[in-house]
N, C-alpha and C positions, 0 to 999 in steps of 0.2 A: 494625653489620657492613657494611652497604652503603657507608657513608661511608669506613670503613677500607679496604675493597677498592679503591674508586676512588682513594683517597689513595695507597695503595701503588703502584698503576699509575703515577700521576703522579710519585711519588717516584723510581721506577725510570727514568722518562723524564728527570727532572732530573739524576739521577746520570750518565746517558749524556751529557747536555748538558755537564756539568762535566768529564767525563773523556775524552770522545771528541774527537779532533782530525781534522778533515777533511783530506784530502791536499792538500799544497801544490802549486801550479802555477806553471810558468814557461815561457819560450819563448826561442828564439834564431833570429833571421833573419840569414842570411849571404849576401852578394852577392860573387861572384867577379869581380874586375876585373883589368885588365892589371898594375896596380901592386900589387895585394894583395887581401885579403879584408876587406870591411867587415862588421862584426858589430854587431848590435843585440840585446842580451841583456836580457830583461825579467823581473823578479821582483816578487812582492808585497812591499811595503815591510816588512810584519810578519815575513816569512820572513828577510829580511836583518838586521833590527834585533835578532833573537835573537843574532846574532854580532857585529854592528857597531852598537851602540846610538848613537843620535843625541843623546839627552838625557843627556850624560855627567855633568852636575852634579845630575841627578835633581830639577830644580826644576819639572818638568811643562811646560817650555817649551823649544823648540829655537831657540837664538839663531842669528844669522847666522854667527858664528864656529864654533859647533857644527855647523851645517849644512855649512859649507865644509870643515871637518875630516872630517866624516862622509862627504861625497861622495868624498873622496880614498880613505878607508879602504874604502868600499863598492866602488869601482872596483878597487882592488888586491885585495880579497878575492875578487871574482868572477872577474877576469881571470886571477889566479894559477892557478886550477884549471879553466879553460876552455881546452882544448888544441886547436890546429888544426895538422894536419900536411899539408904540400903536397908531393906526390911522395915521401912517406916522411920528409921532413925537417920538424922542428917549426918553425913560424913564431912568432916572439916578438912580442907586441903592442907597438906603439910607445908612447912616453911621452904622446902626446896622446890624451885621452879626454874624454867628456862624460857627465855623469850628470844625468838629468832625472826629476823627480817629477811624474807626470801626475795627472789628475783622478780616476783610479780607484785611487789609493793604490798605484801601482806605482813601482818604481825602474827606470829604463831606462838601461842602460850602453851607450854607443856607442864603439867603438874600431876600429882597423884592424890587421890582421896582414899586414905587408909580405911580398912574395914572389910568385913566379909558379908556376903549376901547369899541367901538360899531361897528366898521367897520372891522378892521383887526389887526392882530398881526404878527409881523415879528421877527424872532429869527435869529441872525447872530453870529456865533462862529468864531471870528477872531483868537482866541487862537489856533485853530487847526494848523494854518500856522506856529506856533512856535514849534510845536511838530514834531516827525518823520513823514515822508511822508505817511506812511500807517495808521496813527492814525485815528480812527473812533469814532464818538460821536453820541449816540442814544438819540434823543430828543422826548419827549412826552409832549403834552399840553392838559390840562383838564380844565373844568369849575369848579365853586365852588361846584357843586353837584357831582363831580367825573366823569362826562361824558367826554369821550375822544373826543377832537376836532381835533387832528392831531398828526402825528408821522413821523419821518424820520431819516434815518441813514446819518449823515453829514460826509463829507470828505473835504480835502483841496480844491478839485475842485468843490464841491457842499456844501458850508457851510451855506446855507440859508434855512430856513423853513418859508413859508408864509401861513397864514390861513385867509380865508375870514369868519369873524364871522357871517355875515348876512346869509351866506349859507354854514356853516361849513361842512355839509354832502357832498355837491358836491365838495367843496375844498379838503376835505380829500380823496374823491374817485379819483380825478384827479391827486393829487400830492403824495398821500400816499396809493396807491392801495395795498391791501393785497399781491398781487403777487410780487410787488416790495420789500416789507418787507421780504417776504419769501425768495426771491433770495438773499437779502442782508445778512441774517443770514445763508443761505446755503453756500454762499461764505466764510463767517466768519468761519464756521465749517470746511470747507476744508482747509482754511489757517491755522487754529489752529492745526490740526493734522499734516499737512505737516511741520510746524515749531515746533511742539511739539516733540523734539528729544528724550525726556525721555520716552514718550509714545511709540514712534516708536521703540526705542531700547528695551523696555520691550516686545513688540510684536515680534521683531526679536529673542530675547532670547528664547521665547516660541516656535517659528516656526523653529529655526535652527536645532532642532533634528528630524523634520519630513522628511519623504522621499517620501511621496505620497500625493495625492489630498485630500482624505477624512479626514485623521487626521488633516490636516491643516484647512480644512473647519470647523470641529467641534471646534477646538481651537478658531478660529476667531468668530464663532457664540456665544460661551460661553462668550468671552470677550465683544462682542457687547451687549448681553442681560444684563450682569452685569453692565457695565458702563452706559447703558441706564436707568437702575433702579435708581441708585444713582444720576445720572444727573437730573432725574425728581424729585426725593425727595428733593435734594438740591435746584433745581431751583424753586420749589413750596414752599420753606421754611419749609418743613416738618422736615428736618434734617439740622442742621447747625453746621458744623465742621470748625474751623478756618484753613486758608491756612497754618499757621505756623505748624500745625499738619499734614495736608494732604500732603504737598509737600515733607517733609522728608520721610514720609511713602512710597510715590511713588518711591523715590530713593532706599529705603530699599527693595521694591519688585523686583527691577532690580537686586540688589546684590544677593538676595535669589535665583532667578531663574538661574542666572549665576553660582552660587555655586552648585546648584542642577545638572546643566548640567555637571559640572566638576566631581562631586563626584559620582552621580548615572549613568551618561552617558546613555547608551541605555536601562537601566533597568526600566526607567520611562515609564509607560503605557499611552496610549492616554486618558483613563478614568481618571487616576491620574492627568495628565496634564490639563484636562478640569476642574476638580474640583478646582485645584490650580488657574487656569485662572479666574474662576468665582469669587472666593473670592478676589483675587488681583484686578480683574476688577472693583469690587465695589469701591475700593480705588481710582482707576484712574477716575472713574465717578465723584467723588467729585472734582478731579482736573479739569475736563472739565467744571464742573459747576462754577468753579472759574472765568471763562471767562465771563459768564453772570452776576456773582456777581460784577465783576469789572465795569460793565456797569450800575450797579444799577437797573437791571430790574428783579431781582429775587423775584417778587411778582405778583399775579394775577392782582392787580390793574393797574400795568404798562404794561399789555398785554404780559404776559410771555408765553402763550400757543403756539402761532405761532412761536416766536423766539426759544422756547425750541425745538419744533418739527423739524423746518428747520435746526437749528444749529446741532442737533444730526444727522440728515440725512446727512448733509455736512461732519461731522466727519466720518460717515460710508463710504461715497463715497471716501473720501481721503484715508481711511484705506484700502478699497478694491483695489484702484489704486496702492498703495504702495505694497500691498501683491501680486498683479498680476505681478509686475515687479521683486520683490525680490525672491518670491518662486521658479520660474523657475531657477534662478541663484543658489539658495541653493540646489535644487535637482540635478542640473548639477554638482556642486562641489562634492556632495555626490557620484555621479557616477564616479568620477575620483579617482582611487585607491590611488594615491599619496597625493591628496589633502584631501580626505574624512576623514582620520584619524586625520588631523590637524584642520579641520573646526570647530567642536564643542568646543574642548578645547581652542584653540587660541581665537576664537570668544568670548567664555564665559569669559576668563580671561580679555580681553579688555572690555567686558561688565561690569564686576565687578569693573574695574578701573574707568570707567565712572560713574557708580552708586555710588561708594565711593566718587568721587569728588562732585557729586551733593548733597550727604548726608552731607558732610563736609560744602559745601557752604550754605546749607539751615538750618544748625544747628549752627555751630561755627561762620561762617561768616554772617549768617542771623541775 
């Protein structure tokens, strides 16, 4: 019975992993110049490939010809539904554009919307309506001197940013209040941890061996400190590690902790688990930073400080909420004699299976 209950819990988690899709993220940085508006629009490549596949012959390889044809179609697909209005008149993007694939699996489209504006600029992202419902796009607009004129998190229900250039300070304060931006990234942090099943499973594998309050609090604290450090370092571009390295390492941390639970069982001390949590938490912090990188805001110039702080706070709130629900259940199961002896081994075996799947997916299939 104990094995069945634990297995059912993990089966439900795996079903969520299979069917849940975390919200897509993108960004657009616009710079207003005398000759026009320079735009840099960044999307996760996987979001765009759903509409503009690069591997057209399905041979599991993207040739130079396919890449060349794909970049043209990607640029056309994105620019077509990204509207810029200058003083109420639509500016049409020029024929010149550039598509770059960066180290974080992003597609960056650079183009220019010719024209001048003295009254207002309106940015409308119709492209969001073609993407999954939860897709978010972070827009920033600056002048030629680098002064920020406005910023906003766009969604399908609110896909418009309007800035009054004659009084940009008041326009920014009314529509892009810092509180609104703080809340947007706070929600994003909560959503990311709640849909980040690899991070949650890692945390579960750390906490499943605990039987009381303080050891669990210490483990959570060390995890928080560690991933906050690397989230800040990566967010501020102090350290840059490609997601192709970070994501497999995250899967490996899950496997390692699961194996340690099976092999060492109750011989692992709280101090040892805290040290392990800290070092592995550093790796998970780079994974959290990947969300901000996907939005193209991992630089001070694009206003990273407020998003960085509020996003991290959102991650912590989501993490605390999950722990508050899961820990009492873990401790209750430990208190049941028949279930207690199966909880750690069965849970850890299933954890290793999930971690191995992610590792295979992010290396061989990635």
